[in-house]
C-alpha positions, 0 to 999 in steps of 0.5 A: 675515581681518580682523575688526570685533572687532579694531578699535582704533578704536571702531566708531561714526558719526563726523563728517568732524572726528571721523575726522580727529582718530581719524585723527592719533590713530592716525598718533601711535601708530604715527608712527615706523614711518610716517615711515620707511615714507614715507621708504623710498621718497621718499629714494632718489627725493629723493637722486636728484633732488638729485644731477640738479639739482647735477650738470646745474642742473635747478632743477625736479628738486624738482618730479619729487620732488614729483609722486611723493608718492603713491607715498611714501604708499602703504606708509603706508597698507597699514600703517595698513590692518593697524594698524587691525584690531590685525594686525601688519605689518613695514615690509619687507612694507610696501614690498614691497606697495608694489612690487607695485602700482607698475604701478596707480600709474603709471596712477591717482596719478602720471598723471591722478589726480596732482592729486586733492585727495581722494587720501588718502581715495580710495587705500583704494578703489583699492589695498585693495579692487582695484575695476575702474576703472568699479565703482571710480569709482561706489564713490568717488562713493558715499563722497563723497555726504557732505561728506568734508572732505578738501579741508580736510585737504590744505590744512591739512597743506600750509600746516603743511608749508610753515610747517614748511619755512620755519622750518627755512629760517630757523633753518638760515639764520640759524645755519649760512649767515649767512656766505653771506646777505651773498654772495648774489645775491637777485635771482638767487635769485628768477630763478634766474640764478645758479649761485654756490656761495652759491646752490648752498647755499642752494637745497640747504638749501631743498631738504632743509628741504622733504623734513624737513617733507614727512616730519613731516607725511605720516603725519598727512595719510595716516592722516587721510584713511584714517581717513575713508574707514573712517568712510564705509565704517562709515556705509555697512556699519554696522560699529557695528551689526554689531560692537554684534550680535556682543557680544549672547548668543543667547536661543533661543526668547525671541529667535525669539518676539520676532522672530516678533512684529515680523514680525506687527505689520509685516504691514498692508494699508494702503498704503505711503508710496512707493504713496501718493506714486506716486499723487499724481503728475501725469500727463505731459500735466499736466506738459507743460501746466505746462511751457508755462504756464512758459515763457509767462511774461514773466520767464521768458528775460528779459535784464538789463543790469549795470555792472561796474567794469573794469580799465585795460590796461598801455597805458592807464596812463601813470603806472606806475613801474618795479619798485623794486629798492632792497631787492635792493641793501640785501640785498647790502651790508654791512646784510645781515651785521649783520642775520643776526648779530641773527636768529642771537641771536634764533634762538638764544634761540627754540631755547632757549624751544622746548627748555623748552617741548619738555621740558616738554609731553613730560613732560606728553604721554602717547602714546594706548593704542589697545586694542580698542574692547571693552576700554575702561575704564568706571571713573572716577578717584576710588574709593569705600570700603566704606562709600560704594560703592553695591554694598555698601550695605543689605546684611544683616549675615549674608550666608551666613544671608541667602543661604540664606534666600532660596534656600530661597525659591526667590529664587536671583538675590537670593541671588547678588546678596547673595552677590556685593556681600558677597564685594566688601564683605568684600574692601574692608573687609579691605585698605581696598580703593577701587573705583570708583562706575561700575565693572562686574563686570569692573572688580570683579574686576580690583580683587579680584584686586590684593590678595585671596588665592588662594582668595578670588579663586578663589572671586569668579571663580566667583561672578561667573560664575555670578551672570552667567549667572543675572542676564544670560543668562537661564540657571537655575543649579541649587540645589545649585550655588548651596549650594555657592557659599554654602559656599565663600563662608563658607570665603573671605569670613567671619572674614578678620582684616585684615592687620597691619603689623609694628612693628620695634622698636630693638635 
């Protein structure tokens, strides 16, 4: 079962733009697997369509491959639904889950809902929530009560896919098909009126580049829509509030008294806002009178005449000139060969520049580390030493004696505070350790564990646990426990010499 505490995305209210950005980040973290999942169903269909196109000359087979795109995106959706909650799902398992939903695919996104612009967002309702048709429509309407920007996501990914496709066509055509470009009848390419070998090679090249571009963009399109769907569920079901409540420790009697006090404060005899508004509503008779007055006004039902420009019909324009096809003749002669050679040199230069920029970007790029939301680090980049860190300021010289005096006066919390901060200062001074200014107790424990001895680590962890129970959980600790801790502290952190570096002399 999924659990909100295992979310790899911090559960908080987001706008649609922020949800899309979170989806792109999630897609980057699992990009290779998402591409493989998408190609599992897309590649067989694409090869089948290309085979039919070559054998029978059906140029519309690429449209058939495009129509089945929702089928290729479904295993990606299943995988993301598990990866979002840190649950492993193999590629084979995602494909099996897709095969089990083929019937529902053919009754939804492969027929009447194929042209839906919100399929990347609504696929979660259809295939993850498994709602009946009537409840499914109500659920989708609820999700889309606020702007979800799914149309912007679709158009953006579509334009990026077209740009990548045309870029690949230009590169492949200029580098590897330059000898065919002079022989291609470009007028026949536009009209699909030729079956020459050069034209067939060009059509196959465009089909291949279209497939590659779709494979590169599909993970971002599906993941962006999926996170928009998850973001709407977070807003409607208050996942962020539930996540915060799970991190709150129970306070026992004090919490029950607080709830009781709130309930008493809410009890009132005054009418609510809804009751006051209901009393202010007009009666049906008054509403009917106002409607008749509106209908009786002169402006109601009036008509106006406006003049708008009208385009001429084809038969009214005698100055039409025939379509200029001289550029097609130019592409068919030898000038196209020279142009192709120039483009080939230019493309090689662009590839060299692109390769350099790509290497530089990869060296500077760090893949996002999607850990659980409750383990996000709060520490900064710059550390402070024992003299400047806020936690080590205003401490007495004799930590042990001061802690014993505070304990005798019954000030347990102050005694534990001095012991904790004193232990941190002792480790920082002994090992020249630097700790971030905004570090929490857990961050301090990690820093101490990286340099301190085993005895110091054990004492520090024990001290931190007792301090957190006393300070945060409102669980009073026994004086004997704190007195024993003071003895352990004196043994672990008092009189520890700094580590020395052995110097090797000349032999």
